[in-house]
C-alpha positions as a Markdown table, in Angstrom:
| # | Residue | x | y | z |
|---|---|---|---|---|
| 1 | Met | 46.0 | -12.5 | -2.8 |
| 2 | Asn | 44.4 | -14.7 | -5.5 |
| 3 | Asn | 42.0 | -13.5 | -8.2 |
| 4 | Lys | 39.0 | -15.0 | -6.5 |
| 5 | Met | 39.6 | -13.1 | -3.3 |
| 6 | Val | 40.3 | -9.9 | -5.3 |
| 7 | Lys | 36.9 | -10.3 | -7.1 |
| 8 | Gln | 35.1 | -10.9 | -3.8 |
| 9 | Leu | 36.6 | -7.8 | -2.2 |
| 10 | Gly | 35.7 | -5.8 | -5.3 |
| 11 | Leu | 32.0 | -6.9 | -5.0 |
| 12 | Ile | 32.0 | -6.1 | -1.3 |
| 13 | Phe | 33.4 | -2.6 | -2.1 |
| 14 | Ile | 30.8 | -2.0 | -4.8 |
| 15 | Ser | 28.0 | -3.0 | -2.4 |
| 16 | Leu | 29.3 | -0.7 | 0.3 |
| 17 | Val | 29.5 | 2.2 | -2.2 |
| 18 | Leu | 25.9 | 1.6 | -3.4 |
| 19 | Leu | 24.7 | 1.4 | 0.2 |
| 20 | Ser | 26.7 | 4.6 | 1.1 |
| 21 | Asn | 25.2 | 6.4 | -1.9 |
| 22 | Met | 21.7 | 5.5 | -0.8 |
| 23 | Leu | 22.3 | 6.7 | 2.8 |
| 24 | Val | 23.8 | 10.0 | 1.5 |
| 25 | Ala | 20.9 | 10.6 | -0.8 |
| 26 | Ile | 18.4 | 10.0 | 2.1 |
| 27 | Glu | 20.4 | 12.1 | 4.6 |
| 28 | Asn | 20.8 | 15.0 | 2.2 |
| 29 | Ser | 17.1 | 15.1 | 1.5 |
| 30 | Gly | 16.3 | 15.2 | 5.2 |
| 31 | Thr | 14.2 | 12.1 | 4.9 |
| 32 | Asn | 14.8 | 9.4 | 7.5 |
| 33 | Ile | 14.5 | 5.7 | 6.8 |
| 34 | Ser | 11.2 | 5.1 | 8.6 |
| 35 | Lys | 9.7 | 8.0 | 6.6 |
| 36 | Leu | 11.1 | 6.4 | 3.4 |
| 37 | Ile | 9.5 | 3.1 | 4.2 |
| 38 | Asp | 6.2 | 4.8 | 5.0 |
| 39 | Ile | 5.9 | 6.5 | 1.7 |
| 40 | Ala | 7.0 | 3.4 | -0.2 |
| 41 | Gly | 4.4 | 1.5 | 1.8 |
| 42 | Lys | 1.8 | 4.1 | 1.0 |
| 43 | Gln | 2.2 | 3.3 | -2.7 |
| 44 | Arg | 0.6 | -0.1 | -1.9 |
| 45 | Met | -2.5 | 1.6 | -0.6 |
| 46 | Leu | -2.7 | 4.0 | -3.5 |
| 47 | Ser | -2.4 | 1.1 | -6.0 |
| 48 | Gln | -5.5 | -0.4 | -4.5 |
| 49 | Arg | -7.4 | 2.9 | -4.1 |
| 50 | Ile | -6.9 | 3.8 | -7.8 |
| 51 | Ala | -8.4 | 0.6 | -9.0 |
| 52 | Lys | -11.2 | 0.8 | -6.4 |
| 53 | Asp | -12.1 | 4.4 | -7.6 |
| 54 | Tyr | -12.2 | 3.4 | -11.3 |
| 55 | Leu | -14.6 | 0.6 | -10.5 |
| 56 | Tyr | -16.8 | 2.8 | -8.3 |
| 57 | Val | -17.0 | 5.4 | -11.1 |
| 58 | Gly | -17.8 | 2.6 | -13.5 |
| 59 | Lys | -20.5 | 1.2 | -11.2 |
| 60 | Arg | -21.8 | 4.8 | -10.7 |
| 61 | Val | -21.6 | 4.6 | -6.9 |
| 62 | Ala | -20.2 | 7.6 | -5.0 |
| 63 | Thr | -19.3 | 8.8 | -8.5 |
| 64 | Arg | -18.3 | 12.4 | -7.6 |
| 65 | Lys | -16.1 | 11.4 | -4.6 |
| 66 | Ala | -14.6 | 8.4 | -6.5 |
| 67 | Lys | -13.6 | 10.6 | -9.5 |
| 68 | Lys | -12.0 | 13.2 | -7.3 |
| 69 | Gln | -10.2 | 10.6 | -5.3 |
| 70 | Leu | -9.0 | 8.8 | -8.4 |
| 71 | Thr | -7.4 | 12.0 | -9.8 |
| 72 | Leu | -5.8 | 12.8 | -6.5 |
| 73 | Ser | -4.5 | 9.3 | -5.9 |
| 74 | Leu | -2.9 | 9.1 | -9.4 |
| 75 | Ala | -1.2 | 12.4 | -8.8 |
| 76 | Glu | 0.0 | 11.4 | -5.3 |
| 77 | Phe | 1.3 | 8.0 | -6.6 |
| 78 | Leu | 3.3 | 9.8 | -9.3 |
| 79 | Lys | 4.7 | 12.3 | -6.8 |
| 80 | Ile | 5.8 | 9.6 | -4.3 |
| 81 | His | 7.2 | 7.5 | -7.1 |
| 82 | Asn | 9.4 | 10.4 | -8.3 |
| 83 | Glu | 10.5 | 11.0 | -4.8 |
| 84 | Leu | 11.5 | 7.4 | -4.3 |
| 85 | Gly | 13.4 | 7.5 | -7.5 |
| 86 | Ser | 15.4 | 10.5 | -6.4 |
| 87 | Leu | 16.2 | 9.1 | -3.0 |
| 88 | Ile | 17.0 | 5.4 | -3.8 |
| 89 | Thr | 20.1 | 4.6 | -5.7 |
| 90 | Asp | 20.1 | 0.8 | -5.4 |
| 91 | Pro | 20.1 | -0.6 | -9.0 |
| 92 | Glu | 17.8 | -3.5 | -8.2 |
| 93 | Ile | 15.2 | -1.3 | -6.5 |
| 94 | His | 15.4 | 1.1 | -9.4 |
| 95 | Asn | 14.6 | -1.7 | -11.8 |
| 96 | Leu | 11.4 | -2.3 | -9.8 |
| 97 | Leu | 10.6 | 1.4 | -9.8 |
| 98 | Asp | 11.0 | 1.5 | -13.6 |
| 99 | Phe | 8.6 | -1.5 | -13.9 |
| 100 | Val | 6.1 | 0.3 | -11.6 |
| 101 | Ser | 6.4 | 3.4 | -13.7 |
| 102 | Leu | 5.4 | 1.4 | -16.8 |
| 103 | Ser | 2.5 | -0.1 | -15.0 |
| 104 | Leu | 1.4 | 3.4 | -13.8 |
| 105 | Glu | 1.4 | 4.8 | -17.3 |
| 106 | Glu | -0.8 | 1.9 | -18.4 |
| 107 | Leu | -3.0 | 2.3 | -15.4 |
| 108 | Lys | -3.5 | 6.0 | -16.1 |
| 109 | Ser | -4.4 | 5.2 | -19.7 |
| 110 | Val | -6.9 | 2.5 | -18.9 |
| 111 | Ser | -8.5 | 4.5 | -16.0 |
| 112 | Ser | -9.3 | 7.4 | -18.4 |
| 113 | Lys | -11.2 | 5.0 | -20.7 |
| 114 | Lys | -14.9 | 4.1 | -20.6 |
| 115 | Phe | -15.7 | 1.4 | -18.1 |
| 116 | Thr | -15.9 | -2.1 | -19.5 |
| 117 | Leu | -15.4 | -5.5 | -17.9 |
| 118 | Asp | -12.2 | -6.0 | -19.9 |
| 119 | Asn | -10.8 | -2.6 | -18.7 |
| 120 | Ala | -11.9 | -3.4 | -15.1 |
| 121 | Gln | -10.1 | -6.7 | -15.2 |
| 122 | Leu | -7.0 | -5.0 | -16.6 |
| 123 | Ile | -7.1 | -2.4 | -13.9 |
| 124 | Leu | -7.3 | -5.1 | -11.3 |
| 125 | Asp | -4.3 | -6.9 | -12.8 |
| 126 | Leu | -2.2 | -3.7 | -13.0 |
| 127 | Ser | -3.1 | -2.8 | -9.4 |
| 128 | Glu | -1.9 | -6.3 | -8.3 |
| 129 | Ser | 1.4 | -5.9 | -10.2 |
| 130 | Met | 2.0 | -2.5 | -8.7 |
| 131 | Leu | 1.2 | -3.8 | -5.2 |
| 132 | Glu | 3.7 | -6.6 | -5.6 |
| 133 | Gly | 6.4 | -4.3 | -6.9 |
| 134 | Asn | 6.0 | -1.8 | -4.1 |
| 135 | Gln | 5.8 | -4.5 | -1.5 |
| 136 | Tyr | 9.2 | -5.7 | -2.8 |
| 137 | Ile | 10.6 | -2.2 | -2.4 |
| 138 | Val | 9.4 | -2.1 | 1.2 |
| 139 | Asp | 10.9 | -5.5 | 1.9 |
| 140 | Ser | 14.2 | -4.5 | 0.3 |
| 141 | Leu | 14.5 | -1.4 | 2.4 |
| 142 | Lys | 13.7 | -3.5 | 5.5 |
| 143 | Glu | 16.5 | -5.8 | 4.7 |
| 144 | Lys | 19.0 | -2.9 | 4.3 |
| 145 | Tyr | 18.2 | -1.0 | 7.5 |
| 146 | Lys | 17.4 | -1.9 | 11.1 |
| 147 | Ile | 14.2 | 0.1 | 11.8 |
| 148 | Lys | 13.0 | 0.6 | 15.4 |
| 149 | Asn | 9.4 | -0.6 | 15.8 |
| 150 | Phe | 9.5 | -1.9 | 12.2 |
| 151 | Asp | 6.9 | -4.6 | 12.7 |
| 152 | Leu | 4.5 | -2.2 | 14.3 |
| 153 | Leu | 5.1 | 0.4 | 11.6 |
| 154 | Glu | 4.7 | -2.2 | 8.8 |
| 155 | Lys | 1.5 | -3.7 | 10.2 |
| 156 | Thr | -0.2 | -0.3 | 10.6 |
| 157 | Ala | 1.0 | 0.9 | 7.2 |
| 158 | Lys | -0.2 | -2.4 | 5.6 |
| 159 | Gln | -3.7 | -2.0 | 7.2 |
| 160 | Arg | -4.1 | 1.2 | 5.0 |
| 161 | Met | -3.6 | -1.0 | 1.9 |
| 162 | Leu | -5.8 | -3.9 | 3.1 |
| 163 | Ser | -8.8 | -1.6 | 3.8 |
| 164 | Gln | -8.7 | -0.2 | 0.3 |
| 165 | Arg | -8.2 | -3.7 | -1.1 |
| 166 | Ile | -11.4 | -4.8 | 0.6 |
| 167 | Ala | -13.3 | -2.0 | -1.1 |
| 168 | Lys | -11.6 | -2.9 | -4.5 |
| 169 | Tyr | -12.7 | -6.5 | -4.4 |
| 170 | Tyr | -16.2 | -5.7 | -3.1 |
| 171 | Ile | -17.0 | -3.3 | -6.0 |
| 172 | Ala | -15.2 | -5.6 | -8.5 |
| 173 | Tyr | -17.7 | -8.4 | -7.7 |
| 174 | Gln | -20.6 | -6.0 | -7.8 |
| 175 | Ser | -19.3 | -4.7 | -11.2 |
| 176 | Gly | -19.5 | -8.2 | -12.7 |
| 177 | Ile | -16.1 | -9.8 | -12.0 |
| 178 | Lys | -17.7 | -12.6 | -10.1 |
| 179 | Asp | -15.0 | -15.3 | -10.2 |
| 180 | Glu | -13.7 | -17.4 | -7.4 |
| 181 | Asn | -10.5 | -15.3 | -7.2 |
| 182 | Thr | -12.4 | -12.2 | -6.4 |
| 183 | Val | -14.3 | -13.8 | -3.5 |
| 184 | Asn | -11.2 | -15.6 | -2.1 |
| 185 | Ser | -9.1 | -12.5 | -2.3 |
| 186 | Met | -11.7 | -10.5 | -0.5 |
| 187 | Lys | -12.1 | -13.0 | 2.3 |
| 188 | Asp | -8.4 | -13.4 | 2.6 |
| 189 | Thr | -7.9 | -9.7 | 2.9 |
| 190 | Val | -10.6 | -9.4 | 5.6 |
| 191 | Lys | -8.8 | -12.2 | 7.5 |
| 192 | Gln | -5.4 | -10.5 | 7.2 |
| 193 | Phe | -6.8 | -7.2 | 8.5 |
| 194 | Ser | -8.5 | -8.9 | 11.4 |
| 195 | Glu | -5.3 | -10.7 | 12.4 |
| 196 | Asn | -3.2 | -7.6 | 12.2 |
| 197 | Leu | -5.7 | -5.6 | 14.2 |
| 198 | Thr | -5.7 | -8.2 | 16.9 |
| 199 | Leu | -1.9 | -8.2 | 17.1 |
| 200 | Leu | -1.7 | -4.4 | 17.2 |
| 201 | Leu | -4.3 | -4.3 | 20.0 |
| 202 | Lys | -2.4 | -6.9 | 22.0 |
| 203 | Asn | 0.8 | -4.9 | 21.9 |
| 204 | Lys | 1.4 | -4.0 | 25.6 |
| 205 | Asn | 3.9 | -1.2 | 24.8 |
| 206 | Lys | 1.6 | 0.9 | 22.6 |
| 207 | Met | 0.9 | 4.5 | 23.6 |
| 208 | Val | -2.5 | 5.7 | 24.9 |
| 209 | Lys | -3.3 | 7.7 | 21.8 |
| 210 | Val | -2.5 | 4.7 | 19.6 |
| 211 | Asp | -4.6 | 2.4 | 21.8 |
| 212 | Asn | -7.5 | 4.9 | 21.6 |
| 213 | Lys | -7.4 | 5.0 | 17.8 |
| 214 | Leu | -7.1 | 1.3 | 17.4 |
| 215 | Lys | -10.1 | 0.8 | 19.7 |
| 216 | Glu | -12.1 | 3.2 | 17.5 |
| 217 | Ile | -11.2 | 1.1 | 14.5 |
| 218 | Glu | -12.0 | -2.2 | 16.4 |
| 219 | Lys | -15.4 | -0.9 | 17.3 |
| 220 | Leu | -16.2 | -0.1 | 13.6 |
| 221 | Trp | -14.5 | -3.2 | 12.3 |
| 222 | Lys | -16.7 | -5.5 | 14.5 |
| 223 | Ile | -19.7 | -4.3 | 12.6 |
| 224 | Val | -18.5 | -3.7 | 9.1 |
| 225 | His | -16.3 | -6.8 | 8.5 |
| 226 | Lys | -19.5 | -8.8 | 8.3 |
| 227 | Phe | -20.7 | -6.7 | 5.4 |
| 228 | Tyr | -17.3 | -7.2 | 3.6 |
| 229 | Asn | -17.5 | -10.9 | 4.0 |
| 230 | Asn | -20.9 | -10.9 | 2.4 |
| 231 | Ile | -19.4 | -9.9 | -0.9 |
| 232 | Glu | -21.6 | -12.3 | -2.9 |
| 233 | Lys | -24.8 | -10.9 | -1.3 |
| 234 | Gly | -23.7 | -7.3 | -2.1 |
| 235 | Gly | -26.0 | -4.4 | -1.8 |
| 236 | Leu | -23.9 | -2.1 | 0.4 |
| 237 | Pro | -21.3 | -0.5 | -1.9 |
| 238 | Leu | -21.6 | 3.0 | -0.5 |
| 239 | Ile | -21.2 | 1.8 | 3.1 |
| 240 | Val | -18.2 | -0.2 | 2.0 |
| 241 | Phe | -16.7 | 2.9 | 0.3 |
| 242 | Asn | -17.1 | 5.2 | 3.2 |
| 243 | Thr | -16.1 | 2.8 | 6.0 |
| 244 | Thr | -13.0 | 1.5 | 4.3 |
| 245 | Asp | -11.9 | 5.1 | 3.7 |
| 246 | Lys | -12.5 | 5.9 | 7.3 |
| 247 | Ile | -10.4 | 2.9 | 8.4 |
| 248 | Thr | -7.6 | 3.9 | 6.0 |
| 249 | Lys | -7.5 | 7.4 | 7.4 |
| 250 | Lys | -7.4 | 6.2 | 11.0 |
| 251 | Met | -4.7 | 3.6 | 10.2 |
| 252 | Asp | -2.7 | 6.3 | 8.5 |
| 253 | Glu | -2.9 | 8.4 | 11.7 |
| 254 | Val | -1.5 | 5.5 | 13.7 |
| 255 | Thr | 1.3 | 5.0 | 11.2 |
| 256 | Lys | 2.3 | 8.6 | 11.5 |
| 257 | Ile | 2.5 | 8.3 | 15.3 |
| 258 | Tyr | 5.0 | 5.4 | 15.0 |
| 259 | Ile | 7.0 | 7.3 | 12.4 |
| 260 | Asn | 7.2 | 10.3 | 14.7 |
| 261 | Leu | 8.2 | 8.0 | 17.5 |
| 262 | Asn | 11.1 | 6.7 | 15.4 |
| 263 | Asn | 12.3 | 10.3 | 14.8 |
| 264 | His | 13.0 | 10.8 | 18.5 |
């Protein structure tokens, strides 16, 4: 056996050990893979909600609710982040978690400061970095494990993030960040949500309780998406706050149904 082959076998062995360690950690914790992907995916939503809440507080709209939600979202993000760190042993994903941790510390620091346009822009940038990092974590987990109904689970989970992202960009524009990127990001997010919702509704194998919840969202979406796309007109920040929160909650309920389905 030559040195090259020995080296290759050694790399394969190391990869198998890392994968095995990750599986053992997950199994010992009682957390299944679909649940792990769900909580990693939820971080995407929280990254957007935290930024949204800071901007709503700064704009003095739904101030009491936004302040409370901001505190709870920061705490939940940290809790899930620590949970992911204890469950995942993959070195590459841990590097991403370390980066997200740094971004979270900065986000907490800036979110506690007085609202300014500079701070608002920094909050937006940090939320985008954290979103990208957590999306990478979800994608990495997907690559490692074959998850039943993954596409459905991912689409419903992602809808939670997209709804909060809509509110984030809407209030960002109303707060004074009126650049082309804000408008384009908003309209692209609305488009993504619409496309995902259409695909989820067309799924012929969905259960009755999933279908009912999706139809409730569709009924609301047909009305409110027009408000969202009128970002430059503005004037409806409270409606946007409440409706996107309602959509996020309903999409989370659908996500949980698919997770429970995977457990059986």
